[in-house]
Backbone as a ProteinNet text record, in pm:
[ID]
protein_1_A
[PRIMARY]
MINRSKSPVSSCVKASASKTKNMNYLDTQVLVVRMSRLVEMIGLSRSTIWKLLSEGQFPNPIRLGSRSIAWRVKDVEEWLQSREELVTYRRK
[TERTIARY]
98.9	70.5	74.2	52.8	134.7	65.4	192.2	183.7	167.1	0.1	-27.7	3	-16.8	8	114.5	226.5	321.9	327.8	331.6	367.8	474.7	608	681.6	752.4	616.1	688.2	704.6	692.6	649.8	747.9	904.3	951.4	1084.5	1118	1176.8	1294.9	1464.8	1559	1562.7	1556.6	1554.4	1727.6	1791.2	1896.1	1868.4	2002.8	1980.9	2120.2	2110.2	2216.6	2257.6	2369.5	2451.1	2429.7	2428.4	2295.5	2377.2	2370	2477.8	2360.7	2419.3	2366	2235.9	2231.9	2136.2	2017.7	2038	1964.5	1867.1	1748.1	1645.3	1671.1	1673.7	1747	1602.4	1458.8	1343.8	1391.9	1388.3	1381.9	1521.1	1620.9	1715.5	1702.2	1559.2	1555.3	1517.1	1580.8	1526.5	1520.8	1376.5	1341.1	1429.3	1500.2	1507.3	1468.6	1484.5	1433.5	1551.5	1556.1	1651.7	1635.4	1725	1608.7	1454.5	1550	1387.9	1275.6	1247.1	1187.1	1159	1195.2	1206.5	1116.2	1116.4	1084.9	916.1	873.5	774.9	666.5	752.6	705.3	648.9	710.6	674.6	650	630.4	579.7	686.6	779.3	919.2	923.9	1060.4	1197.1	1287.5	1375.5	1487.7	1590.6	1595.5	1625.3	1573.7	1439.8	1402.6	1447.3	1451.2	1486.4	1620.3	1677.8	1847.3	1822.2	1752.3	1775	1717.6	1578.8	1582.8	1685.4	1729.4	1866.7	1989.3	1962.8	2087.5	2040.4	1910.9	1913.3	1783.3	1804.9	1846.1	1718.8	1581.2	1523.3	1379.5	1560.8	1471.1	1543.9	1483.2	1578.6	1770.5	1833.6	1995.3	2005.9	2026.9	2056.6	2156.9	2135.2	2234.8	2291.7	2488.7	2544.5	2540.1	2469.2	2475.7	2633.8	2667.5	2819.3	2914.7	3005.9	3111.7	3015.5	2912.7	2879.6	2693.8	2662.3	2503.8	2515.7	2369.3	2263.9	2071.1	2029.7	1941.8	1865.3	1722.4	1682.6	1588.1	1578.8	1497.2	1361.1	1276.7	1102	1109.2	1104.6	1084.3	1130.6	1179.1	1281.2	1145.3	1128.8	1070.4	936.5	890.7	689.3	729.8	811.5	807.7	795.7	904.8	925.6	835.6	667.4	615.3	447.4	482.6	336.6	422.5	521.4	534.5	470.1	476.4	428.1	318.2	285.8	66.4	35.7	-35	-153.1	-259.1	-363.6	-465.4	-457.7	-417.5	-395	-593.8	-604.3	-766.3	-723.6	-778.9	-760.7	-907.3	-872.9	-929.2	-1011.6	-1086.1	-1160.2	-1159.3	-1143.5	-1114.7	-1225.6
-80.8	29.1	168.7	206.3	340.9	408.2	483	601	707.7	829.5	931.9	1059.2	1016.1	1071.1	1188.7	1189.3	1326.2	1322.6	1398.2	1372.2	1371.8	1334.7	1297.9	1438.3	1472	1636.3	1742	1775	1786.7	1784.6	1672.8	1619.2	1627.9	1708.9	1737.6	1857.1	1797.8	1917.2	1921.6	2121.4	2261.3	2261.4	2288.2	2329	2447.4	2497.1	2645.4	2691.8	2775.6	2899.6	2854.2	3020.9	3138.1	3259.4	3295.6	3423.4	3519.8	3598.7	3711.2	3781.7	3927.1	4034.5	4052	4000	3990.6	3954	3821.1	3643.6	3756.8	3701.1	3659.1	3560.5	3520.1	3408.3	3271.1	3285.1	3197.2	3193.9	3266.9	3187.1	3151.8	3092.7	3001.7	2889.8	2890.3	2721.6	2607	2469.1	2353.9	2236.9	2247.1	2088.2	1967.6	1937.7	1771.8	1627.4	1550.8	1416.3	1353	1266.7	1191.2	1007.8	880.5	781.2	672.3	672.7	625.6	752.3	880	985.3	916.4	916	921.5	771	668.1	545.8	592.3	637.4	676.3	718	825.8	954.7	893.9	788.8	733.3	615.9	522.3	379	231	284.8	188.3	173	122.3	-28.5	44.3	106.5	103.4	59.8	-64.1	-117.4	-76.1	-65.3	-28.2	111.8	138.1	364.3	364.8	255.3	257.6	154.8	63	50.7	121.3	181.8	330.3	471.2	490.1	540.6	465.7	361.9	309.9	307	321	319.7	509	558.9	689.9	696.2	631.9	674.8	707.1	793.2	862.4	987.8	1062.6	1268.8	1213.8	1176.7	1176.8	1308.5	1235.6	1279.4	1385.7	1448.5	1577.2	1512.1	1614.4	1575.6	1646.3	1551.7	1658.3	1688.7	1623.9	1574.7	1503.6	1478.1	1324.2	1152.5	1162.8	1055.5	1092.8	1106.6	1202.2	1213.3	1185.4	1209.7	1205.8	1310.1	1319.8	1366.4	1354.7	1412.1	1587.5	1634.7	1761.8	1730.8	1788.6	1691.1	1724.4	1822.6	1952.9	1817	1833.7	1654.6	1525.8	1547.7	1411	1413.5	1476.8	1510.5	1560.3	1608.1	1597.1	1496.4	1406.9	1249.4	1201.8	1157.9	1172.3	1205.1	1316	1385.1	1325.3	1293.7	1267.6	1110.4	1025.6	874.4	889.6	1014.2	1015.6	914.8	783	791	709.4	662.4	593.2	456.7	385.7	248.5	115.2	90.6	-41.1	-132.8	-215.7	-349.6	-388	-556	-570.7	-685.3	-723.3	-910	-962.2	-1066.9	-1229.9	-1262.1
17.8	6.1	-28.2	-96	-69.3	8	93.8	194.7	79.4	127.9	59.8	122.7	266.7	355.4	336	303.3	220.4	84.5	49.9	-129.5	-199.4	-176.5	-256.1	-320	-372.8	-445.1	-303.5	-267.8	-82.7	20.6	2.3	67.7	-63.8	-137.7	-248.9	-138.9	-185.2	-94.6	-283.4	-203.1	-218.5	-292.5	-404.3	-425.4	-519.4	-454	-582.8	-622.3	-753.2	-781.5	-714.3	-702	-635.9	-636.2	-590.4	-626.6	-675	-798.1	-840.7	-845.6	-925.4	-897.1	-976	-1075.9	-1244.9	-1179.5	-1062.8	-1095.3	-927.9	-948.4	-831.2	-776.5	-669.2	-545	-558.3	-592.3	-588.2	-743.6	-862.9	-968.4	-994	-904.2	-952.8	-925.4	-812.3	-734.2	-783.5	-736.4	-843	-763.3	-751.4	-697.9	-698.6	-610.9	-691.1	-672.1	-624.2	-597.5	-578.4	-496.4	-445.2	-542.3	-502.3	-585.6	-461.3	-394.9	-283.9	-275.1	-319	-388.5	-517.7	-557.3	-741.8	-711.6	-691.3	-727.8	-655.1	-546.9	-517.4	-607.5	-583.7	-774.4	-877.7	-935.7	-1014.2	-1080.8	-933.4	-878	-989.8	-1047.4	-1079.7	-1025.3	-1032.3	-944.1	-954.2	-890.3	-884.9	-987.6	-1068.9	-1221.6	-1284.4	-1288.8	-1405.1	-1441.5	-1302.2	-1337.3	-1428.7	-1402.4	-1384.9	-1574.5	-1623	-1726.3	-1817.1	-1848.6	-1877.7	-1922.7	-1773.4	-1772.4	-1898.1	-1871.8	-1986.2	-2103.8	-2137.8	-2243.8	-2302.7	-2227.3	-2282.2	-2281.1	-2287.2	-2185.4	-2097.3	-1971.4	-1892.7	-1870.7	-1843.8	-1768.4	-1731.4	-1715.4	-1590.4	-1546.5	-1417.4	-1293.1	-1261	-1223.5	-1180	-1087.6	-1007	-897.1	-871.4	-662.4	-574.6	-601.5	-511.3	-443.3	-537.4	-438.6	-495.3	-509.6	-433.2	-382.3	-401.2	-408.5	-482	-519.5	-607.6	-733.4	-684.8	-814.8	-817	-946.9	-934.4	-1059.7	-1038.2	-1109.8	-1154.5	-1127.2	-1068.2	-1046.1	-1127.1	-1196.3	-1334.1	-1496.8	-1513.1	-1581.7	-1546.4	-1412.5	-1424.1	-1481.9	-1418.9	-1443.3	-1636.8	-1640.6	-1846.4	-1887.6	-1807.5	-1874.3	-1815.3	-1729	-1741.6	-1832.5	-1879.7	-1898.9	-2058	-2144	-2219.3	-2249.8	-2199.3	-2151.8	-2110.9	-2114.8	-2076.7	-2197.7	-2199.3	-2321.9	-2236.5	-2273.3	-2279.5	-2283.6	-2176.9	-2204.7	-2143.4	-2313.1	-2268.6	-2309.5	-2157.6	-2176.4	-2191.2	-2266.2	-2362.9	-2267.1	-2314.6	-2125.1	-2214.1	-2274	-2336.4	-2294.7
[MASK]
++++++++++++++++++++++++++++++++++++++++++++++++++++++++++++++++++++++++++++++++++++++++++++

């Protein structure tokens, strides 16, 4: 059973670009999700996500640190929208 008490997007990590004179701080924020939240968000297993990534069919992650990666929520949402199609099941 899926725990719907917390939205995966609400628990995203906020990574922001460095502030400069000409940039608005709020415009530079990027929401990212780590693998565990990504699995909850899209309903695919870790191995399926890695397989799709290796086949070029899933958005690339971004590096947060030397041993840490995450996916931009915007990229994942766009990928999900591109996959939307009506599925019709036929009964025999």
